[in-house]
MARMI-702394 format. One record per residue: x, y, z of N, C-alpha, C in turn. Coordinates in steps of 0.001 Angstrom, whole numbers, padded with zeros to 6 digits, always signed. Example, Ala and Ser with C-alpha at 12.3 -4.5 7.8 and 13.67 -1.06 7.14 Angstrom:
BEGIN
+013190-005690+007800+012300-004500+007800+013200-003300+007800;+012850-002250+007080+013670-001060+007140+012900+000030+007870;
//
This chain:
BEGIN
+004324+002122+048692+004770+002753+047468+004829+004259+047682;+005902+004865+047225+006033+006303+047340+005746+006952+045997;+005294+008170+046066+004992+008931+044869+005795+010212+044893;+006407+010532+043775+007182+011749+043659+006278+012831+043088;+006021+013871+043873+005209+014992+043410+006128+016188+043222;+006217+016660+041992+007111+017763+041687+006313+019009+041330;+006789+020145+041807+006133+021399+041454+006492+021834+040044;+007717+021574+039644+008154+021856+038280+008948+020660+037783;+008939+020475+036484+009695+019361+035915+011187+019647+036061;+011936+018714+036656+013376+018940+036815+014073+018879+035463;+015000+019789+035258+015728+019801+034003+017225+019909+034246;+017972+019283+033374+019434+019268+033472+020018+020461+032735;+021047+021010+033326+021798+022093+032719+023103+021562+032121;+023706+020607+032848+024994+020053+032438+025082+018603+032891;+025801+017808+032128+026001+016392+032448+027483+016080+032336;+027984+015328+033308+029357+014842+033283+029306+013346+033553;+030064+012584+032781+030138+011147+033001+031595+010799+033269;+031830+010194+034433+033164+009758+034799+033236+008239+034655;+034334+007641+035058+034447+006182+035005+033458+005493+035937;+033044+006201+036986+032192+005589+038005+030813+006207+038169;+030660+007477+037774+029431+008203+038113+028836+008967+036939;+027518+009168+037045+026778+010077+036187+026455+011282+037057;+026914+012453+036651+026736+013665+037438+025868+014624+036641;+024763+015044+037239+023820+015920+036550+023649+017196+037365;+023973+018318+036743+023731+019630+037342+022366+020090+036872;+021487+020354+037830+020127+020768+037497+020035+022281+037374;+019034+022725+036642+018803+024149+036433+018603+024872+037767;+018017+024185+038752+017740+024836+040039+018950+024877+040976;+020111+024424+040493+021334+024513+041281+021759+023240+041982;+020903+022238+042006+021282+020973+042636+022196+020173+041726;+023000+019321+042346+023860+018380+041618+023487+016983+042105;+023170+016116+041162+022794+014741+041468+023900+013831+040941;+024398+012951+041795+025443+012014+041396+024922+010601+041644;+024924+009800+040597+024493+008406+040726+025567+007506+040125;+025707+006304+040651+026727+005385+040126+026339+004845+038746;+027339+004640+037903+027070+004069+036589+026450+002680+036694;+026664+002021+037805+026071+000695+038006+024540+000746+037886;+023951+001916+038099+022503+002064+037926+022105+001896+036465;+023038+002170+035567+022772+002131+034129+023847+001271+033456;+023648-000037+033403+024684-000958+032918+025239-000625+031537;+024427-000093+030656+024968+000238+029329+026051+001312+029446;+025870+002242+030352+026909+003250+030572+028137+002616+031214;+027893+001693+032112+029000+001035+032806+029882+000254+031825;+029271-000387+030820+030011-001189+029855+030480-000372+028645;+030123+000883+028584+030466+001729+027439+031929+002153+027473;+032419+002526+026312+033745+003116+026242+033659+004564+026719;+034810+005139+027007+034842+006547+027433+034240+007437+026345;+034546+007149+025098+034005+007954+023995+032486+007842+023913;+031953+006643+024096+030497+006456+024048+029812+007190+025198;+030452+007201+026355+029885+007906+027514+029825+009411+027288;+030750+009918+026497+030801+011364+026258+029912+011799+025097;+029400+010849+024348+028535+011166+023215+027079+011148+023674;+026651+012266+024226+025274+012381+024712+024728+013742+024330;+023423+013855+024453+022773+015149+024277+021606+015245+025240;+021296+016466+025629+020120+016709+026448+018920+016818+025522;+017839+016179+025889+016618+016220+025088+015715+017343+025572;+015025+017957+024634+014098+019036+024969+014799+020150+025728;+014203+020554+026789+014779+021603+027640+015672+020999+028726;+016068+019741+028555+016923+019077+029534+016167+018086+030394;+015030+017583+029908+014224+016641+030693+014822+015229+030702;+015748+014942+029753+016352+013607+029668+017711+013706+028997;+018492+012642+029179+019806+012527+028553+019738+011357+027585;+020200+011581+026360+020220+010527+025352+021671+010190+025015;+021987+008903+025141+023280+008366+024719+022996+007545+023461;+023067+008187+022303+022613+007542+021068+023445+006320+020684;+024747+006321+020975+025579+005158+020651+025169+003924+021446;+024545+004160+022597+024212+003069+023509+022720+002733+023517;+021927+003501+022765+020470+003371+022795+019963+003467+024230;+020456+004477+024948+020109+004685+026364+019528+006081+026525;+018371+006143+027166+017708+007408+027464+017423+007431+028964;+017892+008467+029630+017744+008554+031078+016990+009830+031415;+015815+009672+032012+015006+010817+032396+015503+011425+033702;+015529+012745+033755+015986+013442+034955+015044+013165+036127;+013768+013145+035880+012808+012840+036944+013067+011447+037523;+013404+010490+036664+013714+009138+037132+014953+009100+038013;+015964+009876+037647+017161+009947+038488+016793+010467+039867;+016015+011539+039902+015609+012117+041191+014758+011155+042012;+014005+010319+041329+013151+009347+042026+013928+008108+042456;+015200+008022+042054+016006+006871+042435+015781+005649+041576;+015266+005845+040368+015007+004716+039477+016277+004294+038743;+016598+003034+038851+017714+002447+038116+017208+002069+036730;+018114+001627+035882+017727+001153+034555+016685+000052+034697;+015689+000083+033844+014653-000946+033870+014953-002093+032921;+016150-002095+032339+016495-003128+031370+016657-004485+032045;+016100-005502+031434+016226-006856+031972+017631-007393+031728;+018010-008368+032510+019315-009003+032344+019430-009641+030963;+018351-010232+030497+018346-010879+029184+018596-009850+028075;+017941-008704+028166+018125-007646+027180+019556-007110+027211;+020090-006920+028410+021461-006432+028549+022448-007427+027941;+022259-008714+028212+023151-009733+027664+023100-009750+026132;+021917-009590+025570+021770-009547+024111+022526-008336+023564;+022385-007193+024216+023086-005972+023790+024603-006161+023884;+025071-006747+024982+026512-006990+025151+027042-007937+024081;+026279-008976+023750+026701-009910+022696+026781-009218+021341;+025875-008317+021072+025905-007546+019822+027174-006716+019758;+027584-006132+020870+028797-005304+020917+030047-006146+020665;+030052-007372+021149+031226-008245+020972+031434-008590+019502;+030351-008671+018748+030443-009020+017327+030921-007846+016487;+030733-006637+016982+031100-005444+016181+032546-005076+016344;
//
């Protein structure tokens, strides 16, 4: 098991969501790009839902309120994918089909 030890909490300055990737520009100048496949709710979202986000606090996380998705910047840096179970995702997808 690896442990991520950070000297300062990583914070986002800017976020861009494309059809394939979540791109996060960090305050320290780094750019992190991860595939939307890491976050299935983003992958199944509409373009408008992907663009409806806000940075929480000083940029410690990204909230996609339409999708009930919260992504921590530290988790992205640690390589953590969505922790949502397949059963939970399927329930969420079924709810979307009814709306």
